Wavefront OBJ file of the C-alpha trace (Angstrom):
o trace
v 118.116 67.750 103.499
v 115.310 65.451 104.599
v 113.832 62.910 102.242
v 111.032 64.314 100.100
v 107.764 62.568 99.492
v 107.497 60.998 96.040
v 105.225 63.147 93.903
v 103.284 61.492 91.099
v 103.121 63.484 87.881
v 100.006 61.470 87.025
v 98.044 63.496 89.589
v 96.721 66.654 87.887
v 98.517 69.772 89.093
v 95.263 71.574 89.801
v 93.880 68.694 91.874
v 96.814 68.824 94.276
v 96.827 72.648 94.455
v 93.117 72.816 95.279
v 93.499 70.101 97.937
v 96.327 72.138 99.491
v 94.194 75.287 99.475
v 91.478 73.384 101.346
v 94.106 72.294 103.890
v 95.297 75.845 104.395
v 91.739 77.087 104.916
v 91.117 74.343 107.465
v 94.002 75.670 109.553
v 93.518 79.412 109.135
v 89.824 80.215 108.465
v 87.353 81.134 111.187
v 85.382 77.868 110.941
v 87.932 75.814 109.024
v 86.038 75.976 105.719
v 86.982 77.704 102.490
v 84.224 80.276 103.018
v 84.736 80.677 106.755
v 86.787 83.835 106.357
v 90.579 83.712 106.314
v 92.368 85.307 109.270
v 95.927 85.279 107.928
v 96.621 88.917 108.813
v 100.345 89.627 108.449
v 102.577 89.499 111.527
v 99.839 87.849 113.633
v 99.494 84.330 115.093
v 97.268 82.880 112.358
v 99.593 84.208 109.681
v 102.416 82.429 111.494
v 100.245 79.301 111.448
v 99.916 79.684 107.659
v 103.688 80.021 107.401
v 104.102 76.882 109.543
v 101.782 74.972 107.183
v 103.800 76.269 104.212
v 107.091 75.189 105.808
v 105.753 71.723 106.627
v 104.366 71.253 103.129
v 107.622 72.250 101.444
v 109.697 70.029 103.759
v 107.412 67.007 103.377
v 106.906 67.173 99.617
v 110.252 68.588 98.485
v 112.703 68.050 101.321
v 113.600 71.740 101.056
v 113.993 74.382 103.778
v 112.245 77.748 103.888
v 114.573 80.735 104.308
v 113.263 84.079 105.592
v 114.993 87.215 104.320
v 115.540 90.441 106.343
v 112.099 91.799 105.369
v 110.236 88.659 106.448
v 109.733 87.241 102.951
v 109.824 83.414 102.862
v 111.914 81.784 100.109
v 112.102 78.214 98.795
v 114.896 77.393 96.349
v 115.135 74.492 93.910
v 118.680 74.641 92.600
v 119.064 74.269 88.861
v 121.975 73.718 86.509
v 122.434 77.505 86.332
v 122.312 80.057 89.161
v 120.248 82.325 86.908
v 116.748 82.078 88.290
v 113.037 82.390 87.658
v 111.117 83.720 90.676
v 107.400 83.157 91.217
v 104.969 83.457 94.109
v 102.482 85.725 95.830
v 101.389 86.177 99.472
v 99.832 84.067 102.224
v 98.574 87.024 104.251
v 95.028 88.304 103.796
v 92.608 90.899 105.143
v 90.490 89.969 108.195
v 87.775 87.488 107.166
v 89.267 87.447 103.697
v 88.851 84.949 100.889
v 90.369 81.504 100.502
v 92.245 82.355 97.292
v 93.470 85.945 97.619
v 97.254 85.749 97.459
v 97.619 82.170 98.636
v 96.587 80.770 95.227
v 99.876 81.976 93.752
v 101.953 80.581 96.623
v 100.271 77.164 96.655
v 100.404 76.893 92.850
v 104.096 77.693 93.196
v 104.624 74.697 95.478
v 103.196 72.508 92.724
v 105.565 74.079 90.184
v 108.495 73.028 92.363
v 107.064 69.536 92.901
v 106.739 68.875 89.200
v 110.144 70.293 88.314
v 111.785 68.300 91.118
v 110.080 65.111 89.927
v 110.994 65.721 86.303
v 114.759 66.091 86.736
v 117.071 69.019 87.375
v 115.822 72.336 86.033
v 118.128 74.173 83.604
v 117.779 77.297 85.804
v 117.226 77.776 89.514
v 113.638 78.217 90.695
v 112.644 80.410 93.639
v 109.189 80.363 95.216
v 108.458 83.342 97.447
v 105.744 84.191 99.950
v 105.897 87.979 100.237
v 105.368 89.422 103.713
v 102.473 91.806 104.371
v 101.215 92.375 100.848
v 97.832 93.515 102.128
v 98.851 96.062 104.763
v 95.631 95.104 106.543
v 96.905 95.587 110.101
v 99.100 98.687 109.809
v 97.966 100.253 106.515
v 101.167 100.008 104.424
v 100.798 97.475 101.615
v 103.604 95.646 99.769
v 106.003 95.944 102.717
v 107.983 92.811 101.885
v 108.183 93.221 98.117
v 108.960 96.953 98.297
v 111.817 96.136 100.701
v 113.144 93.625 98.167
v 112.733 96.175 95.379
v 114.623 98.782 97.413
v 111.778 101.297 97.102
v 110.694 101.316 100.770
v 111.910 103.858 103.331
v 111.271 101.836 106.507
v 111.819 104.651 108.990
v 109.738 107.183 107.079
v 106.926 104.826 106.032
v 106.743 102.170 108.760
v 108.291 103.320 112.037
v 105.309 105.467 113.106
v 102.533 102.981 112.249
v 100.302 101.598 115.024
v 97.466 99.051 114.796
v 94.016 99.401 116.371
v 95.186 97.675 119.528
v 97.998 100.190 119.973
v 100.796 97.820 118.888
v 103.622 99.586 117.076
v 104.700 98.076 113.763
v 108.408 97.863 114.719
v 107.374 95.778 117.746
v 105.197 93.483 115.594
v 108.085 93.063 113.166
v 110.468 92.206 115.995
v 108.012 89.600 117.274
v 108.400 87.925 113.873
v 112.191 88.163 113.715
v 112.321 91.256 111.495
v 114.252 94.416 112.430
v 113.187 97.708 110.876
v 116.815 98.797 110.415
v 117.638 95.733 108.307
v 114.549 95.429 106.081
v 116.273 96.962 103.060
v 118.915 94.226 103.231
v 116.243 92.170 101.471
v 117.135 94.066 98.283
v 120.664 92.608 98.190
v 119.227 89.214 99.127
v 116.964 89.324 96.064
v 119.693 90.461 93.665
v 122.021 87.724 94.928
v 119.481 85.175 93.644
v 120.302 86.370 90.070
v 116.622 86.777 89.137
v 115.823 86.953 85.421
v 111.984 86.885 85.563
v 109.130 87.153 88.043
v 105.763 85.412 87.514
v 102.623 85.683 89.637
v 99.264 83.916 89.574
v 96.462 85.744 91.383
v 92.703 85.954 91.378
v 91.376 88.967 89.498
v 89.442 90.381 92.502
v 87.033 92.116 90.126
v 84.215 91.295 87.676
v 85.858 91.678 84.262
v 86.730 88.048 83.481
v 83.386 86.894 84.840
v 81.582 89.413 82.606
v 83.551 88.057 79.632
v 82.823 84.467 80.728
v 86.558 83.754 80.621
v 88.345 81.629 83.254
v 91.821 83.103 82.903
v 93.381 86.328 81.688
v 96.708 87.936 80.799
v 97.544 90.969 82.944
v 98.974 93.878 80.962
v 100.376 95.629 84.022
v 99.346 97.338 87.225
v 97.689 100.717 86.982
v 99.378 103.837 88.260
v 97.688 105.472 91.234
v 97.107 109.081 92.267
v 95.680 109.319 95.808
v 94.755 112.623 97.466
v 92.586 114.121 100.195
v 90.583 117.186 99.179
v 89.240 119.594 101.802
v 86.417 122.039 101.127
v 85.958 124.862 103.641
v 82.755 126.893 103.849
v 80.782 128.159 106.822
v 78.678 126.180 109.260
v 75.324 127.899 109.818
v 71.842 127.034 111.080
v 70.030 124.890 108.509
v 66.654 126.450 109.221
v 67.723 130.091 109.320
v 69.960 130.316 106.248
v 68.475 130.428 102.716
v 70.157 128.088 100.259
v 71.519 130.889 97.988
v 73.287 132.436 101.012
v 75.041 129.273 102.177
v 78.688 128.236 101.883
v 77.990 124.501 101.867
v 81.189 122.463 101.965
v 79.353 119.178 101.532
v 77.666 120.294 98.312
v 81.103 121.272 96.995
v 82.367 117.778 97.786
v 79.271 116.132 96.326
v 79.606 118.034 93.051
v 83.298 117.162 93.004
v 82.550 113.446 93.491
v 80.118 113.462 90.563
v 82.679 115.290 88.444
v 85.272 112.611 89.273
v 82.865 109.915 88.130
v 82.464 111.786 84.834
v 86.239 112.167 84.520
v 86.621 108.404 84.919
v 84.029 107.807 82.210
v 85.520 110.441 79.899
v 89.074 109.098 80.003
v 88.153 105.400 79.793
v 88.812 103.944 76.351
v 87.261 100.995 74.552
v 90.138 98.571 75.167
v 91.407 96.881 78.349
v 94.645 98.862 78.106
v 92.784 102.196 78.184
v 90.326 101.476 81.021
v 90.643 103.921 83.950
v 88.865 104.396 87.284
v 88.225 107.270 89.707
v 86.835 106.745 93.205
v 85.823 108.966 96.119
v 85.774 106.474 98.987
v 85.947 108.583 102.164
v 83.806 111.586 103.116
v 83.979 113.364 106.483
v 81.559 116.192 107.217
v 81.664 118.800 110.003
v 79.976 119.798 112.226
v 77.966 116.670 111.442
v 74.517 117.204 112.886
v 71.163 117.421 111.205
v 70.379 121.113 111.725
v 73.708 122.520 110.544
v 74.886 123.345 107.032
v 78.292 121.659 106.687
v 81.131 124.141 107.018
v 83.916 121.648 106.305
v 84.096 118.472 104.207
v 87.010 116.181 103.528
v 86.813 113.770 100.582
v 89.313 111.264 99.243
v 90.211 110.673 95.613
v 91.819 107.564 94.137
v 92.498 107.625 90.373
v 94.074 104.770 88.400
v 95.247 104.294 84.823
v 97.755 102.155 82.943
v 99.013 105.174 80.976
v 100.986 107.776 82.969
v 100.003 110.587 80.595
v 96.307 109.787 80.927
v 96.629 109.622 84.711
v 98.218 113.087 84.746
v 95.360 114.455 82.618
v 92.810 112.933 84.972
v 94.448 114.548 87.982
v 94.529 117.946 86.249
v 90.849 117.603 85.345
v 89.991 116.687 88.952
v 91.868 119.722 90.279
v 89.917 121.975 87.914
v 86.639 120.306 88.947
v 87.402 120.884 92.627
v 87.834 124.617 92.105
v 84.648 124.847 90.036
v 82.691 123.003 92.747
v 84.155 125.206 95.471
v 83.371 128.443 93.580
v 79.791 127.378 92.877
v 79.163 126.936 96.594
v 81.167 129.826 98.013
v 83.899 127.630 99.479
v 87.671 127.307 99.348
v 89.491 124.076 98.492
v 92.867 122.580 99.382
v 94.558 119.360 98.211
v 96.739 117.069 100.326
v 98.941 114.452 98.633
v 98.588 110.960 100.108
v 100.392 108.531 97.807
v 101.361 107.914 94.198
v 102.819 105.069 92.145
v 103.568 105.070 88.455
v 101.959 102.555 86.092
v 103.945 99.338 85.840
v 103.419 97.749 82.402
v 104.624 94.157 82.234
v 107.386 92.745 80.061
v 106.437 92.267 76.367
v 108.192 88.894 75.993
v 106.612 87.488 79.174
v 103.230 88.855 78.062
v 103.713 86.870 74.869
v 104.491 83.687 76.841
v 101.545 84.295 79.153
v 99.205 84.756 76.203
v 100.470 81.564 74.571
v 100.009 79.579 77.802
v 96.454 80.804 78.346
v 95.621 80.256 74.682
v 96.846 76.648 74.831
v 94.684 75.815 77.843
v 91.614 77.991 77.304
v 91.545 78.617 73.564
v 91.521 82.401 74.029
v 93.770 84.835 75.906
v 91.820 87.884 77.120
v 93.921 90.818 78.304
v 93.173 93.217 81.143
v 95.011 95.638 83.415
v 95.186 95.215 87.178
v 93.565 98.014 89.135
v 94.605 96.535 92.501
v 98.310 96.643 93.266
v 100.282 93.430 93.680
v 103.813 92.443 94.628
v 104.428 92.135 90.893
v 104.218 95.927 90.663
v 107.363 96.180 92.794
v 109.145 93.390 90.924
v 108.450 95.043 87.557
v 111.026 97.694 88.442
v 113.685 95.020 89.095
v 113.230 92.330 86.431
v 110.936 91.242 83.574
v 107.560 90.535 85.178
v 104.111 89.282 84.260
v 100.914 88.218 86.023
v 98.122 85.817 85.176
v 94.603 86.243 86.589
v 92.057 83.591 87.519
v 88.421 84.616 87.283
v 86.784 85.879 90.472
v 83.192 84.856 91.016
v 81.006 86.713 91.923
v 83.611 89.271 90.921
v 84.519 90.390 94.443
v 87.393 89.956 96.875
v 88.543 90.986 100.374
v 85.524 89.112 101.713
v 84.818 85.521 102.660
v 82.332 85.422 99.757
v 85.266 85.488 97.330
v 85.361 82.444 95.073
v 86.510 80.986 91.763
v 84.742 77.991 90.188
v 86.887 74.855 90.353
v 86.942 74.366 86.529
v 88.317 77.907 86.184
v 90.924 77.275 88.889
v 91.953 74.141 87.019
v 92.549 76.042 83.784
v 94.388 78.884 85.519
v 96.715 76.557 87.420
v 97.526 74.539 84.289
v 98.124 77.704 82.270
v 100.448 79.028 84.966
v 102.468 75.793 84.889
v 102.899 76.313 81.152
v 103.928 79.937 81.654
v 106.675 78.831 84.043
v 107.919 76.202 81.574
v 108.061 78.736 78.738
v 109.868 81.259 80.913
v 112.399 78.708 82.186
v 113.200 77.680 78.603
v 113.604 81.348 77.613
v 115.917 82.190 80.530
v 117.948 79.014 79.882
v 118.237 79.886 76.190
v 116.706 76.600 75.143
l 1 2 3 4 5 6 7 8 9 10 11 12 13 14 15 16 17 18 19 20 21 22 23 24 25 26 27 28 29 30 31 32 33 34 35 36 37 38 39 40 41 42 43 44 45 46 47 48 49 50 51 52 53 54 55 56 57 58 59 60 61 62 63 64 65 66 67 68 69 70 71 72 73 74 75 76 77 78 79 80 81 82 83 84 85 86 87 88 89 90 91 92 93 94 95 96 97 98 99 100 101 102 103 104 105 106 107 108 109 110 111 112 113 114 115 116 117 118 119 120 121 122 123 124 125 126 127 128 129 130 131 132 133 134 135 136 137 138 139 140 141 142 143 144 145 146 147 148 149 150 151 152 153 154 155 156 157 158 159 160 161 162 163 164 165 166 167 168 169 170 171 172 173 174 175 176 177 178 179 180 181 182 183 184 185 186 187 188 189 190 191 192 193 194 195 196 197 198 199 200 201 202 203 204 205 206 207 208 209 210 211 212 213 214 215 216 217 218 219 220 221 222 223 224 225 226 227 228 229 230 231 232 233 234 235 236 237 238 239 240 241 242 243 244 245 246 247 248 249 250 251 252 253 254 255 256 257 258 259 260 261 262 263 264 265 266 267 268 269 270 271 272 273 274 275 276 277 278 279 280 281 282 283 284 285 286 287 288 289 290 291 292 293 294 295 296 297 298 299 300 301 302 303 304 305 306 307 308 309 310 311 312 313 314 315 316 317 318 319 320 321 322 323 324 325 326 327 328 329 330 331 332 333 334 335 336 337 338 339 340 341 342 343 344 345 346 347 348 349 350 351 352 353 354 355 356 357 358 359 360 361 362 363 364 365 366 367 368 369 370 371 372 373 374 375 376 377 378 379 380 381 382 383 384 385 386 387 388 389 390 391 392 393 394 395 396 397 398 399 400 401 402 403 404 405 406 407 408 409 410 411 412 413 414 415 416 417 418 419 420 421 422 423 424 425 426 427 428 429 430 431 432 433
């Protein structure tokens, strides 16, 4: 092991984390600035540059190596008195021209956790920092590839082998370029279990406007919402727009439009008054045929994405949407068919870790607002393996997956300090102190 740089505990944790985030942006953003647009797309050259920065930082500051598991996840281990471990981290990859904090905040804050524990003496339990591979799925379309491999929930041949990017590169070839073999990705599951993990913690930006609307810097994440994702196809009859009276049309687009409005109403109807009962419903893709100005649409395809933290509520929403699709089709003389795309159950987080997270946020901020996560995160996969919790930092102006993404520095400071406290509380709990 190489000699580590001496780390001063007098330097505020947040100050060092933010400086590191600036460094990372300088090496991986389009113009080298925090708002230049990150280009750390998984399996590509700039992502590898981010990994190289990560490896250098860990070696210089901690004298520790980075180990890559069979799914491409990067691990840093600080051995403790016990092999039982607390795992924390997030992801360095981002969408094209993405924000300076999405994912990498949790990884860089994790480096600081290791620094401070290394400087303060041997930890009672082992600490693992992980940079999950391809959380975003931005290049090939399958998110959570690394964490789902570690969770044992991925079927690599069924879900990954056929994927191709816009340049025609096959995913198995991109994996091989980065030292990952499709046939061995699920070996990452045994690799994870061999680390004897007892808890997983993740710090991430919210990516939405809730904390900003509450004027709160940091929040406790109750869990990740379950998702129902489908494609709905309405079939009518294409006819001449000028020759066919409206009452005699079979307009597939009007069916889809009425369905989309009904889905909005379903989302409003099933949303409760508390963060735990908030739900969403979104129609994000619409394709119309034949697609020219003088034709009544004879075919329309529309997507539906519904999310809720309660599995029973999510099932009711889906049933209501199915009923609404048939009503919309009948009103416009069309037929309707549903195609399943993808589904994941809600993943509520561990009650004890939620308690620790709330205490940590309360100590730093004075309040501990709670909210669910609509976006999925690697924590959703870990929740099926071990006790898990997430902490959110406010997003301002409440958006993400864009270079405009930001979080005010005072809010970052509070979130980073609260996360350090969460780790300390969790370590003490796992160690039985």
